[in-house]
N, C-alpha and C positions, 0 to 999 in steps of 0.2 A: 448260801453255805451248803445246801444239799448237793448242788452241782459239783462243788469242789470236793465234798466228801465222796461222791461217786467216782470222780476222777482219781482221787488218791487211792482208791481200791485197786486200780490197775497195777500199783506197785506194792500192794499188800501180799501176804503169803500166797493166797489162792491165785491172785492175778499174775504173780511172778512164776509160780509153778506152771500155770496154763501157758503163759507167754513163752517160757522156756521149752515146754513140751511141744507146743505147736510149731515154734520156730525150728527146733531141732528136728522134728519130723519132716518139715518142709525141706530143710537142708539135706536130710538123708534121701528124701524122694528125688531131689534135684541132683543127687550124686555129688554133693558138696560135703563129703564125709569129714574132711579136715575141719571145716568151719562148724559142723555139727558137734564134733568132739570139743573144739575150742569153746563153743557156746555153753556146753554142759560144764566143762571145767571152770570157766570163768564165773558161771552162776553159782556153782557149789563153792568155789574158792572165795568169792566175795562174801557169800553167806557165812562161811566159817570165820573169815577175818572180821566181819561185822560183829559176829557173836563175841569173839575174843576181845575186840575193842570195847564193846559195851560192858562186858563183865570186868574189864580192867579199870575203866573210868567210873562206872556205876553212877552216872550223873542222873539226878532226878529230873523229871519233866516239869514244865511250867505248872504252877499250882492253881487250881480252881478257875482256869480260863479255857480249858479244852472243850471243843465241840462234842467230843466223845472221850471215853476213858481208854487210855493205853496202859498196858501193864509192864512193858519192858522198859529198860533204861533209855534215856534220851540221846546220849552221845555215842556215836554219830547217828544221823538219821538213816534208818534202813531203807525207807522209801526213796530218799535221794540217792543213796548208793545204788539201789536197784534200777532207778530211772537211768542212771548213767551206764551202769554195767550191762544190763539186759537190753533195755530199749535203745541205748546208745549203739550196741552191736547190731541190733535190728536195723536202725537207721543207717549205720555204716554200710551194711551189706546192700541195702536198697540203693544208697548213694552210689556205690561202686558199680551198680548195674544200670545206671541211667545213661542214655546215649548222648545227651546234650548238656552243655554248661548250665542252661536255664533250669533244666529239670534237677540237676545236681544241687543247684543253689536252693531251689524250693525244698528239696529233701533235707538239706542242711539246716535251713531256717526252721522247718517243722520239727526236726530233732532237737535243736536248741530250745525252741519254744516249749516243747513237751517237757524237757528236763527242768527248765526254769519255772514253768507252771507247777510242776510237781513240788519243787522246793518251796515256792510261794504258798501252795496249798497247805503244806505242813505247818508253816508259821501262822498263816491266817486261821487255820483251825485250832490253833493254840496248843498243839501237841509237841512243838519243837521250838528251840531257840534258833536264831540265825546261825550261831556257831555250829549247832548240830547239823544243819543243812549244808553249810560250807564244808564241814568235815566229811559228810556223806558224799558230796560231790567230789572231793579230793580222793577218797577211798575208791569210789566207783571209777574215777578217771584212771587211777593206777591199774585197776583190773582191766578196764577197757583198752588202754594202751598196750598192756602186756598181751592181751588176747589178740588184738589186731597184729601186733608185731610177730607173735608166734605163728598166727595163721598165715600171714603174708610170707614169712620165712619158709614154712612148710609147703605152701603153694608154689613158691619159687623153686624150691628143691625138687618138688615133684615134676615141674615143667623141665628143669634141667636134666633130671634122670630120664624123662620120656624122650627128650631130644637126643640124649646120648645113646639110648637104645635104638632110636630111629637111624642115627648116623652109623651105628655099628651094623645094622641090618642092610644098609645101602652098600657097604663095602664088600 
């Protein structure tokens, strides 16, 4: 149980703030400004929507079975949402920069395993119901897909604009 408790902290408040700050800083350093901005927006946006969803449903956590005490509402799971939103985007960016199919496959498997293990840990530790985790996965997936879509659109637009400028300079 201690191992799962330690693992679950990666998606706790401190873990997510650190993962977002470090990842965003690395993206800025690598001059991937669009994805750094997308990263911060998706992290903040998912946190706000998570908060609003929790106060809307106000579902209590499982009673007297938790490995430790949580004080917020149960539905949806914030750890599961963060696993998909924040770490999903990290795994996506790593995936996109792999040169071979084999390496991309390994990154994809690692990403899915990370997310599933996070959800499992929340149920195993007795702090969430399965429906909380499933809803967290869904909410996180919405933010992840929106983030990737916006990021890819902006990257594509930037490439088109650069090509247009290059073509104009050649004439």
